[in-house]
ZAKE-891242 format. One record per residue: x, y, z of N, C-alpha, C in turn; residue number from 1; residue in one letter. Coordinates in steps of 0.02 Angstrom, whole numbers, plus 50000, padded with zeros to 5 digits. Last residue first. Layout:
// residues N
  n_px  n_py  n_pz ca_px ca_py ca_pz  c_px  c_py  c_pz   n res
     X     Y     Z     X     Y     Z     X     Y     Z NUM   A
...
END
This chain:
// residues 304
  n_px  n_py  n_pz ca_px ca_py ca_pz  c_px  c_py  c_pz   n res
 48060 38276 48614 48023 38213 48609 48054 38167 48557 304   P
 48219 38344 48673 48153 38347 48642 48122 38279 48636 303   G
 48333 38339 48743 48340 38337 48671 48272 38338 48636 302   L
 48395 38430 48881 48341 38391 48853 48344 38396 48777 301   D
 48553 38424 48955 48512 38457 48904 48459 38409 48879 300   K
 48660 38456 49095 48616 38415 49056 48576 38457 49007 299   G
 48803 38438 49204 48763 38477 49158 48718 38430 49119 298   W
 48889 38445 49355 48850 38404 49310 48805 38450 49269 297   E
 49052 38471 49426 48989 38496 49400 48956 38443 49356 296   Q
 49165 38494 49561 49135 38450 49511 49067 38477 49490 295   E
 49296 38585 49596 49223 38592 49600 49195 38550 49544 294   I
 49440 38519 49685 49403 38539 49625 49330 38553 49643 293   V
 49601 38495 49746 49533 38515 49762 49499 38542 49699 292   D
 49698 38352 49687 49686 38423 49696 49614 38435 49718 291   V
 49713 38216 49657 49765 38249 49695 49755 38323 49707 290   G
 49597 38174 49599 49657 38175 49558 49713 38217 49591 289   F
 49491 38270 49704 49499 38218 49654 49564 38229 49616 288   S
 49387 38322 49818 49459 38314 49811 49471 38255 49765 287   H
 49254 38440 49790 49281 38372 49798 49357 38375 49796 286   A
 49100 38533 49793 49173 38528 49802 49194 38456 49812 285   P
 48976 38536 49664 48996 38516 49732 49072 38514 49736 284   R
 48830 38555 49574 48897 38581 49583 48918 38567 49655 283   S
 48708 38518 49450 48738 38503 49515 48809 38531 49516 282   D
 48660 38567 49330 48613 38533 49374 48642 38517 49442 281   T
 48664 38688 49209 48702 38662 49265 48653 38632 49316 280   L
 48607 38648 49046 48595 38680 49110 48637 38647 49164 279   E
 48637 38683 48873 48645 38641 48932 48632 38681 48995 278   F
 48633 38768 48763 48570 38750 48796 48576 38701 48853 277   G
 48751 38811 48710 48714 38761 48672 48654 38733 48710 276   N
 48805 38895 48805 48786 38924 48741 48741 38876 48701 275   K
 48839 38800 48903 48785 38848 48915 48759 38878 48851 274   A
 48948 38738 48837 48889 38700 48856 48829 38747 48866 273   Y
 49035 38846 48828 49010 38815 48767 48948 38774 48782 272   L
 49064 38869 48961 49031 38922 48923 49001 38894 48858 271   A
 49130 38749 48989 49066 38763 49022 49028 38818 48985 270   C
 49246 38766 48911 49199 38712 48895 49131 38725 48926 269   A
 49302 38876 48978 49286 38881 48907 49235 38827 48887 268   A
 49321 38825 49110 49274 38880 49097 49255 38886 49023 267   R
 49352 38717 49203 49351 38711 49130 49303 38763 49102 266   H
 49328 38731 49337 49387 38764 49310 49390 38760 49234 265   S
 49221 38647 49367 49209 38719 49361 49267 38755 49328 264   E
 49221 38497 49272 49244 38536 49329 49234 38610 49315 263   H
 49095 38373 49228 49155 38413 49214 49176 38448 49279 262   T
 48985 38266 49143 49018 38282 49206 49082 38319 49191 261   W
 48826 38268 49057 48899 38265 49060 48922 38285 49129 260   L
 48688 38212 48953 48717 38236 49015 48793 38230 49013 259   E
 48546 38225 48854 48619 38217 48853 48648 38249 48916 258   L
 48391 38142 48820 48430 38189 48860 48504 38172 48853 257   R
 48331 38049 48742 48291 38108 48757 48330 38161 48795 256   R
 48395 37960 48602 48402 37981 48671 48360 38044 48683 255   Y
 48389 37928 48468 48328 37922 48507 48336 37937 48581 254   G
 48486 37950 48376 48485 37883 48406 48424 37873 48451 253   T
 48474 38084 48348 48457 38036 48295 48451 37965 48322 252   D
 48521 38139 48470 48451 38149 48447 48431 38095 48398 251   R
 48654 38096 48470 48610 38078 48526 48537 38085 48505 250   A
 48702 38154 48352 48699 38082 48358 48651 38060 48413 249   F
 48692 38291 48386 48655 38264 48329 48649 38188 48333 248   G
 48781 38299 48495 48710 38314 48504 48668 38284 48448 247   L
 48903 38267 48430 48878 38226 48486 48803 38237 48496 246   C
 48911 38370 48335 48911 38300 48314 48882 38255 48368 245   L
 48915 38481 48420 48858 38472 48375 48854 38400 48349 244   E
 49041 38462 48478 48981 38460 48520 48918 38449 48477 243   L
 49124 38480 48367 49123 38416 48402 49059 38409 48444 242   L
 49095 38615 48338 49081 38563 48288 49078 38494 48321 241   R
 49141 38679 48454 49070 38683 48435 49052 38628 48386 240   Q
 49278 38649 48444 49239 38625 48501 49165 38625 48486 239   G
 49317 38720 48330 49316 38647 48328 49276 38618 48385 238   L
 49336 38856 48321 49268 38831 48316 49262 38756 48316 237   G
 49462 38898 48348 49446 38889 48278 49376 38858 48268 236   M
 49501 38901 48480 49488 38964 48447 49470 38958 48374 235   G
 49619 38767 48484 49571 38809 48517 49563 38875 48480 234   R
 49717 38687 48433 49654 38690 48396 49602 38735 48428 233   A
 49824 38684 48519 49835 38714 48453 49770 38723 48414 232   A
 49774 38610 48630 49782 38683 48634 49791 38717 48566 231   P
 49649 38493 48581 49720 38508 48586 49728 38584 48589 230   D
 49506 38461 48671 49534 38500 48616 49609 38509 48630 229   L
 49386 38338 48718 49454 38364 48723 49472 38404 48661 228   L
 49280 38243 48804 49278 38303 48761 49345 38338 48770 227   F
 49248 38122 48870 49312 38131 48837 49310 38187 48784 226   L
 49068 38111 48845 49130 38095 48880 49190 38113 48836 225   R
 48896 38125 48875 48953 38152 48838 49016 38139 48878 224   L
 48770 38006 48878 48821 38041 48916 48877 38062 48870 223   K
 48590 37992 48862 48658 37985 48837 48706 38024 48881 222   A
 48449 37905 48910 48493 37961 48927 48563 37946 48902 221   I
 48372 37793 48900 48353 37850 48858 48395 37912 48873 220   D
 48426 37701 48993 48429 37686 48921 48412 37745 48876 219   P
 48526 37793 49113 48464 37760 49094 48465 37749 49018 218   A
 48650 37849 49124 48623 37815 49184 48556 37782 49170 217   R
 48703 37828 48955 48712 37856 49022 48678 37814 49076 216   G
 48797 37776 48815 48736 37769 48854 48750 37790 48926 215   E
 48900 37906 48739 48888 37838 48764 48822 37836 48802 214   V
 49000 37994 48634 48930 37990 48656 48916 37918 48675 213   C
 49149 38090 48642 49116 38024 48642 49043 38033 48663 212   F
 49272 38184 48555 49212 38183 48597 49181 38114 48588 211   V
 49429 38269 48524 49386 38210 48527 49322 38226 48565 210   S
 49569 38336 48426 49519 38335 48479 49476 38273 48476 209   G
 49673 38325 48334 49660 38390 48365 49611 38387 48422 208   L
 49804 38232 48261 49741 38231 48299 49734 38297 48336 207   R
 49876 38240 48101 49877 38264 48170 49808 38260 48201 206   R
 49891 38224 47966 49914 38170 48009 49909 38185 48083 205   P
 49750 38322 47933 49804 38284 47903 49825 38228 47949 204   G
 49676 38339 48074 49698 38386 48023 49759 38355 47990 203   D
 49540 38258 48153 49606 38254 48122 49616 38313 48074 202   W
 49449 38212 48294 49460 38264 48243 49532 38261 48219 201   A
 49355 38073 48326 49422 38100 48333 49432 38150 48276 200   I
 49212 38020 48407 49237 38061 48352 49307 38085 48370 199   W
 49112 37877 48444 49169 37920 48459 49188 37959 48397 198   A
 48957 37813 48507 48999 37837 48452 49056 37878 48480 197   R
 48817 37705 48528 48874 37740 48556 48924 37755 48501 196   E
 48718 37631 48469 48698 37682 48516 48755 37722 48546 195   R
 48773 37540 48382 48710 37572 48361 48691 37630 48407 194   A
 48883 37487 48448 48894 37532 48392 48831 37569 48369 193   P
 48912 37479 48609 48856 37461 48566 48860 37509 48506 192   D
 49061 37426 48692 49025 37475 48651 48969 37444 48610 191   R
 49147 37354 48771 49074 37344 48779 49032 37389 48734 190   T
 49281 37381 48741 49261 37312 48756 49186 37302 48754 189   Q
 49292 37520 48720 49316 37473 48669 49288 37403 48679 188   I
 49239 37570 48841 49208 37586 48777 49228 37535 48723 187   F
 49329 37520 48936 49259 37500 48939 49224 37513 48872 186   D
 49446 37586 48895 49443 37513 48895 49371 37488 48895 185   A
 49407 37720 48916 49421 37696 48848 49418 37619 48845 184   L
 49394 37723 49055 49338 37742 49012 49347 37714 48942 183   I
 49525 37688 49093 49469 37644 49109 49408 37659 49066 182   G
 49599 37797 49047 49613 37731 49021 49555 37683 49034 181   A
 49544 37896 49129 49534 37900 49056 49546 37832 49024 180   V
 49592 37851 49254 49521 37857 49241 49506 37857 49166 179   L
 49730 37862 49236 49701 37796 49247 49626 37797 49233 178   A
 49741 37999 49229 49760 37959 49170 49730 37889 49175 177   E
 49707 38026 49361 49662 38049 49307 49677 38011 49243 176   F
 49812 37977 49432 49748 37943 49439 49698 37966 49386 175   S
 49923 38058 49420 49916 38003 49373 49850 37966 49379 174   E
 49849 38223 49456 49900 38171 49461 49884 38113 49413 173   D
 49824 38391 49397 49799 38324 49410 49857 38274 49414 172   F
 49849 38524 49371 49886 38493 49425 49863 38423 49442 171   G
 49793 38588 49264 49751 38581 49324 49790 38551 49383 170   E
 49889 38595 49162 49842 38650 49171 49804 38648 49237 169   D
 49971 38478 49172 50000 38544 49161 49953 38600 49181 168   R
 49879 38376 49189 49932 38385 49239 49961 38455 49233 167   A
 49803 38393 49076 49772 38406 49140 49822 38410 49197 166   Y
 49898 38361 48975 49867 38427 48977 49836 38442 49045 165   L
 49937 38226 49007 49986 38281 49001 49953 38349 49010 164   T
 49815 38152 49010 49862 38152 49067 49908 38212 49065 163   G
 49760 38181 48882 49724 38197 48944 49772 38202 49003 162   H
 49864 38129 48802 49845 38200 48798 49807 38221 48861 161   R
 49869 37991 48839 49928 38034 48846 49908 38108 48848 160   E
 49739 37949 48805 49764 37941 48874 49823 37989 48885 159   I
 49735 37979 48668 49688 38011 48715 49712 38006 48787 158   L
 49835 37895 48617 49841 37968 48610 49796 38003 48661 157   W
 49780 37769 48646 49844 37789 48675 49854 37864 48673 156   G
 49666 37777 48564 49659 37771 48637 49723 37792 48672 155   A
 49718 37783 48433 49682 37840 48461 49677 37836 48537 154   D
 49776 37663 48393 49819 37718 48411 49784 37777 48444 153   G
 49643 37617 48287 49706 37597 48319 49750 37658 48332 152   I
 49501 37728 48314 49540 37679 48277 49604 37663 48315 151   A
 49342 37802 48322 49401 37779 48360 49435 37723 48321 150   L
 49299 37891 48170 49283 37848 48228 49348 37827 48262 149   D
 49337 38060 48124 49339 37988 48113 49321 37952 48178 148   R
 49327 38207 48036 49305 38174 48098 49299 38099 48086 147   F
 49446 38326 47976 49402 38268 47963 49387 38235 48030 146   A
 49493 38487 47927 49478 38442 47982 49429 38387 47959 145   V
 49519 38584 47834 49551 38519 47823 49529 38467 47874 144   R
 49458 38698 47876 49432 38668 47815 49463 38599 47801 143   D
 49532 38739 47987 49465 38710 47997 49439 38674 47935 142   P
 49697 38700 48007 49652 38731 47958 49583 38700 47967 141   D
 49832 38736 48120 49774 38696 48100 49729 38736 48052 140   P
 49995 38783 48061 49933 38802 48096 49874 38759 48073 139   P
 50132 38678 48080 50083 38702 48031 50018 38720 48066 138   T
 50208 38622 48175 50229 38688 48152 50181 38717 48101 137   L
 50152 38497 48192 50151 38543 48249 50169 38614 48229 136   A
 50180 38439 48068 50111 38454 48086 50107 38504 48143 135   A
 50319 38425 48080 50291 38469 48028 50219 38488 48044 134   E
 50326 38333 48186 50355 38400 48194 50326 38448 48142 133   A
 50264 38223 48127 50235 38252 48187 50260 38323 48197 132   T
 50355 38197 48026 50286 38215 48008 50251 38248 48067 131   E
 50464 38162 48105 50468 38223 48064 50399 38245 48041 130   L
 50418 38041 48159 50433 38097 48203 50436 38163 48165 129   A
 50408 37965 48041 50348 37980 48080 50359 38039 48127 128   E
 50544 37959 48005 50496 37990 47960 50432 38009 47997 127   A
 50595 37889 48115 50617 37957 48103 50567 37993 48057 126   V
 50530 37765 48095 50520 37803 48157 50539 37876 48148 125   Q
 50581 37727 47971 50509 37741 47977 50494 37780 48041 124   A
 50716 37708 48005 50698 37759 47956 50624 37778 47961 123   D
 50708 37601 48094 50729 37667 48119 50710 37722 48071 122   T
 50679 37478 48042 50623 37521 48059 50643 37589 48085 121   G
 50818 37393 48113 50764 37395 48063 50706 37438 48087 120   P
 50949 37495 48181 50898 37444 48190 50845 37449 48136 119   A
 51086 37538 48068 51037 37553 48121 50987 37495 48126 118   R
 51165 37513 47961 51187 37487 48025 51139 37502 48082 117   G
 51110 37658 47881 51149 37596 47875 51175 37575 47944 116   E
 51049 37778 47887 51018 37724 47925 51055 37657 47918 115   F
 51113 37866 47805 51110 37883 47876 51087 37824 47918 114   W
 51093 37818 47677 51156 37803 47710 51155 37819 47784 113   G
 50973 37876 47640 50973 37804 47655 51037 37785 47693 112   A
 51019 38005 47613 50975 37994 47670 50975 37920 47690 111   V
 51099 37978 47497 51127 38011 47556 51086 37996 47618 110   Q
 51005 37925 47409 51061 37883 47432 51093 37912 47495 109   S
 50925 38037 47389 50896 37977 47420 50951 37931 47447 108   R
 51020 38120 47326 50991 38140 47390 50961 38080 47426 107   S
 51044 38048 47208 51099 38060 47254 51074 38079 47323 106   L
 50918 38052 47149 50947 37987 47167 51003 37996 47217 105   A
 50909 38191 47130 50861 38157 47175 50888 38089 47196 104   Q
 51012 38212 47040 51016 38242 47106 50968 38209 47155 103   L
 50963 38142 46929 51025 38121 46960 51032 38149 47030 102   A
 50849 38218 46901 50842 38148 46919 50905 38122 46953 101   A
 50908 38342 46868 50862 38337 46925 50854 38265 46948 100   A
 50981 38305 46752 51016 38328 46812 50972 38322 46874  99   K
 50876 38271 46666 50926 38221 46684 50963 38241 46748  98   E
 50814 38396 46659 50777 38338 46685 50825 38283 46707  97   S
 50915 38470 46599 50892 38488 46665 50855 38430 46698  96   G
 50922 38412 46474 50981 38407 46518 50961 38423 46590  95   A
 50798 38451 46428 50813 38380 46435 50872 38370 46481  94   D
 50750 38589 46536 50772 38561 46473 50782 38486 46482  93   T
 50609 38631 46635 50675 38600 46629 50688 38582 46556  92   L
 50530 38793 46634 50529 38720 46625 50600 38695 46620  91   A
 50425 38933 46661 50488 38899 46673 50480 38824 46663  90   L
 50356 39079 46590 50349 39009 46606 50418 38977 46612  89   D
 50338 39243 46651 50379 39196 46614 50365 39125 46638  88   F
 50237 39394 46631 50257 39332 46665 50299 39287 46619  87   A
 50192 39497 46556 50238 39514 46610 50266 39452 46645  86   R
 50099 39448 46469 50164 39465 46441 50216 39483 46494  85   H
 50000 39318 46491 50023 39376 46529 50094 39393 46506  84   D
 49973 39206 46414 49917 39246 46438 49937 39309 46474  83   G
 50096 39147 46383 50050 39165 46329 49994 39211 46352  82   A
 50248 39202 46453 50183 39171 46464 50134 39195 46411  81   N
 50408 39178 46377 50353 39223 46396 50288 39184 46403  80   P
 50518 39053 46449 50481 39080 46392 50426 39127 46417  79   R
 50663 38966 46488 50618 39019 46509 50586 39050 46448  78   R
 50733 38814 46541 50708 38853 46484 50658 38904 46510  77   R
 50878 38749 46619 50811 38777 46624 50796 38817 46561  76   V
 51007 38707 46588 50964 38663 46628 50891 38685 46630  75   L
 51110 38779 46532 51072 38735 46489 51024 38689 46525  74   G
 51173 38875 46603 51201 38807 46609 51163 38757 46566  73   A
 51090 38982 46580 51156 38984 46550 51189 38915 46552  72   A
 50983 38942 46662 50973 38947 46590 51041 38945 46554  71   V
 51046 38953 46785 51024 38887 46763 51009 38886 46688  70   L
 51067 39091 46791 51124 39045 46794 51106 38976 46768  69   R
 50934 39136 46785 50982 39156 46733 51042 39109 46732  68   A
 50883 39086 46903 50859 39059 46840 50907 39076 46784  67   I
 50950 39168 46996 50959 39095 46997 50939 39064 46930  66   L
 50899 39292 46958 50970 39280 46951 50986 39205 46952  65   R
 50764 39273 46990 50783 39288 46921 50858 39276 46909  64   S
 50769 39258 47127 50752 39200 47086 50773 39212 47014  63   L
 50799 39391 47160 50847 39338 47176 50833 39276 47134  62   Y
 50683 39457 47112 50748 39475 47087 50800 39421 47099  61   G
 50580 39401 47185 50582 39388 47113 50650 39404 47084  60   E
 50633 39324 47338 50615 39383 47300 50620 39367 47225  59   T
 50561 39172 47400 50617 39210 47374 50591 39273 47340  58   L
 50475 39070 47440 50490 39124 47487 50550 39165 47466  57   G
 50435 38975 47353 50498 38963 47386 50516 39017 47437  56   L
 50316 39028 47306 50314 38963 47337 50378 38949 47377  55   A
 50360 39149 47247 50315 39151 47305 50316 39084 47342  54   E
 50438 39098 47141 50469 39141 47192 50426 39143 47255  53   A
 50338 39032 47070 50392 38993 47101 50427 39034 47155  52   L
 50259 39138 47025 50230 39088 47070 50284 39048 47105  51   A
 50353 39206 46944 50323 39240 47001 50294 39189 47051  50   R
 50383 39113 46843 50436 39137 46888 50407 39168 46951  49   A
 50262 38980 46839 50287 39045 46815 50340 39067 46865  48   T
 50262 38803 46816 50278 38862 46857 50288 38924 46814  47   W
 50156 38673 46815 50188 38719 46770 50200 38786 46806  46   G
 50190 38594 46976 50148 38609 46918 50188 38651 46868  45   P
 50340 38498 47022 50283 38541 47034 50240 38549 46972  44   G
 50452 38424 46988 50397 38390 47023 50335 38433 47032  43   H
 50546 38501 46921 50538 38430 46902 50475 38400 46930  42   A
 50541 38622 46983 50523 38620 46912 50512 38548 46889  41   L
 50587 38584 47109 50519 38609 47101 50496 38606 47029  40   E
 50721 38545 47079 50673 38497 47108 50601 38520 47096  39   F
 50775 38665 47032 50771 38607 46987 50720 38556 47013  38   L
 50768 38739 47151 50730 38761 47092 50722 38703 47043  37   V
 50857 38667 47231 50786 38669 47250 50743 38691 47191  36   R
 50977 38693 47167 50953 38624 47170 50878 38623 47186  35   V
 50984 38830 47195 50979 38806 47126 50954 38735 47122  34   E
 50995 38832 47336 50936 38862 47303 50928 38839 47230  33   P
 51123 38760 47348 51060 38732 47374 50999 38765 47341  32   L
 51217 38772 47193 51201 38792 47262 51136 38758 47283  31   S
 51321 38667 47095 51256 38698 47107 51247 38715 47180  30   L
 51438 38596 47082 51428 38652 47037 51363 38689 47048  29   G
 51436 38491 47168 51480 38548 47185 51469 38607 47139  28   K
 51288 38426 47223 51328 38436 47163 51371 38498 47174  27   D
 51254 38431 47364 51250 38370 47324 51295 38374 47263  26   L
 51286 38599 47360 51242 38550 47392 51233 38491 47345  25   Y
 51449 38672 47384 51392 38656 47342 51351 38603 47376  24   G
 51524 38694 47497 51523 38745 47444 51466 38734 47395  23   Q
 51430 38647 47646 51478 38635 47592 51474 38691 47540  22   D
 51330 38664 47733 51387 38709 47742 51441 38698 47689  21   L
 51238 38566 47708 51221 38633 47688 51279 38682 47695  20   L
 51246 38427 47734 51297 38460 47694 51281 38530 47672  19   G
 51169 38356 47819 51148 38355 47748 51194 38397 47705  18   I
 51238 38376 47941 51224 38308 47916 51208 38308 47841  17   R
 51240 38513 47966 51303 38478 47951 51290 38411 47917  16   R
 51103 38529 47987 51137 38568 47936 51203 38535 47916  15   T
 51084 38449 48098 51056 38426 48034 51087 38465 47976  14   H
 51148 38523 48198 51171 38455 48182 51147 38433 48114  13   A
 51069 38640 48194 51141 38643 48180 51168 38574 48161  12   R
 50942 38588 48228 50953 38622 48163 51027 38624 48145  11   N
 50966 38542 48358 50949 38494 48304 50962 38526 48236  10   F
 50987 38665 48420 51041 38616 48418 51029 38563 48364   9   A
 50861 38723 48407 50918 38754 48373 50977 38705 48368   8   R
 50789 38637 48490 50772 38641 48419 50830 38670 48380   7   I
 50851 38667 48612 50853 38599 48587 50838 38597 48512   6   R
 50817 38801 48628 50887 38784 48618 50895 38713 48592   5   D
 50677 38786 48646 50703 38825 48590 50776 38806 48576   4   I
 50667 38710 48764 50643 38682 48701 50673 38719 48641   3   A
 50822 38731 48859 50750 38733 48850 50732 38709 48779   2   D
 50943 38653 48956 50928 38676 48888 50852 38674 48878   1   M
END
């Protein structure tokens, strides 16, 4: 079973679990779309019918029929918009607010029941896994990206991502994962915060990339390390932003030169280095991490 079929199997199981195949969802007198409308009106901003239809991915005609049934049931109030005679403002009636609160309590009780008898913390593990899935399905947004220093959990993520991606794309064996683990252990244990820095790029709960600036082969030479972009973040200019952060820190800290080590096969990264004024200073064949590679060294003078 491939990834697509596994996702489809989960969807089928979850559809049964939450009762979407029942005649009514949670409340036998209301359909799932009607329950969702009540939820949005209870928790969202002041909705117009057009904005709510767009937010839910429904046609205005279909939403209009849903609203008509909810108005007839005394749960929703619909009034002309004061600023646009073509629009209608939607709100819950008192009965609608009571119904929405009761449905939310019933839904919470249903989900809580799934974890009865399970090991403590199972609900938190599932919630975290679902957040990861939602992040993976949401395209990265450059405007949301935040850059943070190395924190708890980041080292494990960096080791796993380097190992997985380089095994997939380059055929590297587990010795590369060990190398990354050693670099991180050394950074964590001996780091000089005044002269060494790490940046982890985040989009909401999702890590997208990293770069490190550490002291190199001499006190006035910095070294760029662990420059990584998650495949989902490529093509959005994040690599350039990470590289600029590293260069800016190296200059501000007083290093006169920034150097790095890479492989010829990392063509996108090498093109980025060249674009930013790095020069290729050495290139040699080697057998590393279980494969034949062309190792490269690049450097850039940072000025007086």
